[in-house]
N, C-alpha and C positions, 0 to 999 in steps of 0.2 A: 302252399296253402292248399291247392286241389288234392295233394295226397294226404293233409292233416285232415282235411274235410272228409275224404273217405275213410280215413282211419277211425274218426269218430262215430261216423254211420256204423261201420263194421263193428264198432266197440258198444253200439246199442241205443245210440241216441238217432231217433228217426230224422231223416233228412227234412220232412214236413216240420219238426220241431225246431230245428236250426233255422229255417225259413221264418218261421212264426217269431223267434227271438229276434232275428235280423230286422223284420218288418216292424216290431214294437220299437227297437231302438231308433229306426228312422221316423217313425211317428213322434216319438219324443222330441228328436232333434227338429222336426219341423214345427212341432208345437212351441218350442224354444224360440225358434228363428223368428215366429210370426207373432211373437208376443202373447202366445196363448192359443188354444184351439178353439174355444168355443166362438162360433159365428165366422171363423174364418174360412176364406175360401182358398183351397189348396188345389193347385193343379198338378195331377201326377201323370208323369210321361212313362207308360209301361212298354216295355220290349217284350220279345216273345219266350226270353230265356228266364233262368231263375233270379236275375236283376229284376226284371219285369215282375216276378212273383214276390219279392220282396216288396215292391211298391204297392202291390195290391193288397197284401197284408196292413201295410202302412194305411192305405184308403180305409180298411175295416175299422182298425182302430181311431184313426181321425174321426169318422162318422160317428163311432161311440161316444167320444169325446165332445161332440157337438160342433166340429166342423162341417164345412161342405166341400167334400172332395169331388174333383172330376177326373176321370181317368181318361187320358188320350191313348189311342193305339195308332202309332204309324202304320202298321201292318194288321193283318187280319187276325183279330184276337182268338179266332178259332184255331190258330196255329199253336196257341199255348197248350203244351202238355206236361204230364208229371205233376210235380208239386205246384207250378205256377198255375196250371190248369184246374187243379183241386181249389185253389184260392180264388181262382175267377170265378167258380161255382159257388163258394162261401159269401160272396158279395151280396149284400142287400141294401136298398136305398142309396146306391151310390150311382151317379150318372156314368155311363160308359159310352165314349165317343170314338169314332173312327176319324182319323185326321182328315181336315180339310182347311183349306187356306182361310176362308171367311169365317167359319165357325171357330176356328181356334184363334184368330185374332180377337174375336169378340169375347173369348174365356181367359185370354191373357189379359185383355183390360179390366175384366172384373176380378182378377186373381190377387190375393194377398202373398202368395209364395207359390213357387215350382219345386215339386220334387222330381229329379232326374232319376229313373229307373230303366233307361232304356238299354244301355249295353255295359257289361261289366268287365273284369279284368283279363277277359280272353279276346277282348276286342284288337284287331290289327287293320291297318290300313286306314282308308278315308271314309267318313259318312257319305252317303249318297241318298237321293230320293227324297221320299217325305221325312226320314230320319234328319237328314241334312237341313230341310226346311224347317222342322220344327226346333232344331238347336240353334237356327241364326234367329230365330224369331224370339226365341227366349232370351238370347244375349242381347238383342236390340231392345227388349222389353225393360231391362233395368231391374226386374223383380230379383229378390233374394232367392237363390237356388240351393237347396240340399240335394247333394249327389249321393247315390247310393253305390259304396265302395271305391267308385272311381269315376271321375266326369266322363260322360259318354264321349266318343271320338279320341280319347287318350289311349294310346298303347300300354296295355297293362304292364308289359315287360320292360320297355325302355323309357317310356314318358313322352315319345314322339307324337306329334300333332300334325298329321299330313291332310287335313282337312277341317271342316267345321268340328269345334268342341266346345260343350257345355263350359262356362266359366261359372264356377259355384261359390256360393258364399261359405259353405260349410259342406266337407265330404264326410260321411259317416262310413268307415271301414271297419270290416269285420274282423275280430281276432288279431290282426296285426296290420302294419303298414304294409302297402304294396308297392313295388318297385316303381310303378308307372305315376304315383302322386308323390315319390321322393326325387326323382330324376326331372330335370328341365327339360322341355317346357311343361310337363303335366304337373309339376308342384305349383306352378304359376295359375294353372286352371282350378286346382282344388280348394282354393281358400283355405279356412281353418279346418284341419284334420283333426277328427275325432276317432280314435280308435274304441271298439266297443266289445266286450266280452260276450260272446253267444254260446259259450260252451265247448268252444274247439281248443283242445290242448296242441300248442304249437310246438314244433321241433326246437332244439336248443342249438347254439352257436356249438359248432360251425357250419352246421347242417342248414342254418339259415343266414340271411345277410345282415350284420349288425348295424345298428344307428348308435353311435357312442352318445352318452348323455353326460351331464355335469358330475354325477355319481362315480361314472366309471373313470374318467379323467382323472378325478379327486384320488381315488385309489391307486392309479398309478404314479402318481406324484407323492402321496403319503404325506407326513409331516417331518421337516427336518430335525433329526435329534438336536438336543442341546449341546452335545459334545461335539457336533459337526467342525469340521476344517475343511480349507481350501482344496486338499487332495481326497478327503474322504468323500466329497460329495461328487466326485467326478471331474476330469480335466480333459480339454478337447483342444485340437490344432486344427486349425481353419486355412486350407491351402487355396488362396484366390488372389484376384486382381491380376492387373496388367496396367500398361499406360493407358490412361483415360477411363480406366474401369477400377480405380480404386474403392470407389463407393460400395462396390459389391462385397470386398473384403470387410468394409466396416459395419455393413449392415448384417453380414452373416456372423460377425464376431460380437456385435452387440446382441445378436437374438441368441446366441450362445449362452453370454454373460448374464443377460435379464431372465433367462428361464433357468437359471441355477448352476450353471457350470463355475467349479470354484476357482478355476484357472484356464485361461484361454490364451494360446499361442497363435498368433497371427504369423503366417508362413508366406512370402510374396517376395518379388523382387525388391532392391534396396530402395528404389525411388517410391516404390508404392507406400511400402513399410514406414518410410519417412513422412509422407502424406497422410497416412492413416493414423499412426500413433498419437498425435496430438487429439484425435477424435475419440480413440478408444484408450484412454489412460492407463487401463486396467490390465490391458493384454501384455503378454511377454511378446517377443518376436524372434523369427528365424529368418534372417536375410538370405535369399537365394540368388544365385547366379542367373544373369538376363542375357537375352538375346539382343541384337542391335535394334531390334523393336520395342525393347522394355516390356518381353514376356518372360516367362521361366525358360532356362535354358537346360541343356542336358545334364550339366554338373548337378542339378538339384536334387537329382534321384537319391544320391548317396546321402546327402544331408537329412533329406525326409525320412529315409530308412533308419538313419542313425538316431534321428529325434523321437520317431514314433512310438518305441517301448515306454517313453517316459508320459506319454498322454493315454488316456482311457478310450478315446474315440478320435476319429478325424472326420472332417468334412473338406470335401474337395469339389471345385469346380466353378464357382461364380466367378466371372469375369476373368478367366484364365486366358483367353482368346482362342482362336483354330490356327495360330501359327504351327507349321509342320513340326518343327522340332519340340514346342511345347505338347502338341498332341501325343509325341512319343514317350515324353516324361510322364503325362497322366496316365496313360496305359500302362506303363512299368511299374508307376507307383501304385496304381490300383491293383494289380496283381502281386504286388511284392509285400503290402503292408498286411500284417496280421491283426490289426486293430479292427473294431467295429466302425464300420465306415458309411456315410451317406454321400451318395455322388449326385450332383446335379448339374445344370447348366452346361458349360463347355466340358465338363468332364464326361458329360453323355454324348455330346458332339463327338468328342474324341474315341468314344467307345462304339459309336455307331458303326465305325469301321472295322471293330473287332469286338462284338458284344459278348462272345463266349468267355473272355476274360471274368466277366461277372460270374458266369457259372462257375469256372474254376476256382474262384475265391474260396477259401476255407472259413474265412472269419466272417461274422455276421454283417449282412449288407442291405442298406435301403438305397434306392434311388427315387428321385422325386421329379420326373419329366411332367412337361405340358404334352398337350397333345401331338404337337410337332416333333418334339424330342423323341416321344415313344413311337411314333411314325417312323423315324430315322433307325431308331434301335431294332424294330421288328422288320423293317423294309417293305413298308405299306404306306398308304397315303394318309394324310391327316384325315380326310373324309371317311376313310374306312375306320379310323380309330374313333372318330365321334358318331359314326353310326351305331355303334354297340361298345360303349365306354366300359361297361362291366367286364364283358368278354375281353377286351382288350387288355385291360389291367390284369386279369386273372391269366390270360395265356403268356403275358410277359414275366409274370412272377413264378410261374411254371417253368418258362423256358430258361430264365435267367437265374433261378434259384434264390431268389432275395426277395424282400419286401419291396413292393411297388406302390407309389403315391401318383396316381393319374390326376393331376391337378386341374383345376376350372371348378366352375358352379357346381355344387355338389360333388367333391372330390371323392375318388373312390381309392381305397388303399386295400392291396391284396397281398397275400403272402403264398409260398408254394405249397403249403399244406392244405389249401382250398378255403381259408379263412378270408373273409373279405368284409369290408364295412363301407358305409356311405357316409361322409361329413357333411352334416346339415347346419354348421355354421359357416359364415365367411359370405360375402357378397360383393357387390359392385364397389366398395370402398377398398378392395384389394387389387382393383383394375389400375395399377399404377407401377411404374418400374420399380425393380428392387423388392418387392414384398416376398418373391419367392426365395431371394437371398436370406431374407430374415427366417423363413421356415427351414432352411438347410441349418441355419444355427440353431433352431429350437431343438430340431431332430437330433443334431450332434450331442446338444446337452443331454438329453434324456437317454441317449445311447451311453454318453459318458457315465451317466448316474446308475448305469446296470440294466435299462430296460431292453427287452429283446427287440430287434428291428420292426417286427410288425406292430408292437405295441408302441414303440417309441414313434413311429411313422404316424399311427392315427391319432395318438394322444397330442402330438405336437400340430397335426394338421387341425385339429379341434381348438387347440389353444390359440393357434395362428387365427383361423376363422373367427372365434369368439372375439379376439383383440380387434378385429377388424369390424366386426358389429359394433363393440362399444364405441369406437372411433367414429363411425358412421352417425351414430347418435349424437356424438358431440361437435364433430366437424363436417358431417356430410360427407357422401360418397365421393364428391369431387374434390373435396378440401383435405382429404387424408393423403398422406404420403408415407413412403415406406419407413422413413426415419422416426415416423411416430410409433411404429408397432412395436420394437423391443419394449419400451417402456409400458405400452399397454398389454402387451403379453405378461408381464412381472404383475400388474393390477389383477390380471383374471387369475393368475396363480395365487396371488394373496387372496382372492375371494375363495378360491376352492379350499385353501388352507383354512378359512374360517367357517367353510361348510363342514371340513372334518372335525373342526373343533365343536361346532354344535351338535354333530353327532356323537361326539366322543370316541373317534375312530384314530387309530395311529396310522 
């Protein structure tokens, strides 16, 4: 956004004009949040940078519309320079106050609304001093708050909150979403996010990070042809399960079938296949030799390699165990198969000992690790992954030369070319065992249908998250279980097909 801003100014749009447009948009949002401008008391918190300048423009327009804005400066307003300083000089008939505890408390009691224009997307670290006192007082007040670009106190790049931070009712962000209000916990502080056009042309994907929407996923799925049959829409094999972990196989297979795979083969040890088949009647099966611990044994490799050419994609990993013999089978299978493949769970645990197997694969590949699994693959701590999730996903995609889904709230999907997206569907309803296995199956189905790994990974993640959102509304975050997800995914896909039908798209 900083580069886009500079390019717009270089192309002939004055920076003062951009600030004017931003401030008008903020004033409009404030008026809407307050139920009108006339007679409303609006407290505007102004920092000393461009964010503060946007707030000063908003104050001028609100005053013109009949509101009573009061601008409060935590720092010396004499420090305002450039466009912000110019807009300070333009203010007329607007009260300006330097922060003091007693006067600020009085202004808060009188106010109908607060506009947060303290800090912008360049903020890092923790608020301190008067700015921290202002933010804490505003949060205690319970007043509606309109934040300019990003709530003050939120890291603009990571969404981290290391100290006091505004809890906004609405965030008005200029030209495009910002990372800090997409990533958690910044997203939680942002409230409703409104993106406004102020005349800054933004770069196109992949230079920017994408946020998939309904239309994007619908276009990936398309509409199933009238003459479709079970092999034309894609077939998949799911290699999963071991003693005590048969559910992982059933969930992954169910996810693949409910997301459109025409035929799914479940590949596991005989005892697991026997247990799963009554739950997934539609699947065919490949019974694999087993160790004394009822995990996949060495002899399975030849059977998997023989079966693989008859399917369009393979999912491997859920519930396979960390048995040493099974680990070796997983590594050799991943290395040998020439199918598009998605690896998850115990496949990733096995590959952590030799992750270069992923890079050496010639066929399309996606992996779906949670932070702990990615930490093991990269040889770092889970805390290091969580400190900068975007950088971690990108680093893994480049190192392993595959699509990477770093799971969690606001999952990140990256591929080696530099493409990356943030998934804004999904939430606490997915915080239950087995939901990741369903995602593996959904990803396998999209791979089998011909989607490239990166596309399959982000589309599957979006579908999986939206299904979780639907179930949360029906069953609650605590009442949803993984077994509910495959049918919910099918329902989401059906809705997307209706969306295409309404738009007349194929």
